[in-house]
Each structure stands twice: as C-alpha cells, then as structure tokens.
N, C-alpha and C positions, 0 to 999 in steps of 0.2 A: 530526419525521423521523424515519425508520429508521435504524438503527444497526445496525453488525455486529462485534465483535471478531475480530481475526486476530492471529495469530504471522507475524512475516515476519522473515526472516533470507537477508540476502543480502549478496554480497561486497562491496568496493570496486568490483573488478570488473565484476561485475554489475549494479550501480546505473551506473556509466558508460555501459554498453552503454544502458540506459534511458535517460541523460542526453543521449547523442548523438543518441537518434530511432533506434538499431537496432532497439530495440524498445518499441511503443507501448502495450503492456497490461501489468499485472501481475496471475499468477495465480498464487493463494493459497487456503488453507482458512479457514473462520473457526474458532473455540473448539468451535463445536457441530457440526464438520464439513462445511458447506456450501462449494460452490465461489465463489468468489469473484472477478470480474475489476473492476480499476479503472485509470484512465488512469496510465501511468509516470510522468509529469509532477507527480503527488502527491506522489514519493517527494523531491524538491527540497525539500520543507518540510521533512525528517525525517532525510533522510543526514548521516552525520558521516565523519571520513574514515575508518573500519572498514567502511563501508557502512551496511546499515541493518537493523538487529537489537533484536527485543523485539515486545511486545506493542502494540496498535495500534487505536483505535475510530474507523472509517470513518462517516463520516455520508452519506446519498444521500438525494434528493428524495422525495417521495411516486411519483413518476415513474419512479423508479429509477438517475437521474443523480448520481455523484459530488459532492458538495459540499466534504466537508473530511476530514483524516485528522488524529489526536491522539494522543500518545505516552500510553500507560498506566503508571501505575506508581511 
C-alpha cells in the first residue's frame, strides 16, 4: 500500500472546524512537495488539546483511498 509522509500544523480551532464537519477534507503537502488531500475525520485519531502538530505517515489503498494515519517521531 502506498504511503506519504506529511507535516500537519493545525491549531485547536482549525481541528474543531474539521471535527464539527464544517471542513470535510485536509489539504497539506508531503515532505517531497506533493499536494495531499485526505478526509478530515482521520484527524480524530491524532488530535490533542493543542491541535495536530508534527509529521505523520498516511497510508492509502492502491486505488488512492485513505486507510490510516500514524504519527512519526
């Protein structure tokens, strides 16, 4: 399965917008510069009181569908 490493820096308020469904997708860039879009509901697995900050590995199916997010570090 393909993986992409990304840096995500989202404040608590930005995460709240994703959590409440006001924002359906997260747009970010991979460490190698590619544009990456994945479902905002994935953030629920990694959000803290301060938001989401750090490097993460996203796993996708061979068809390009999001499967998992994992904190790196």
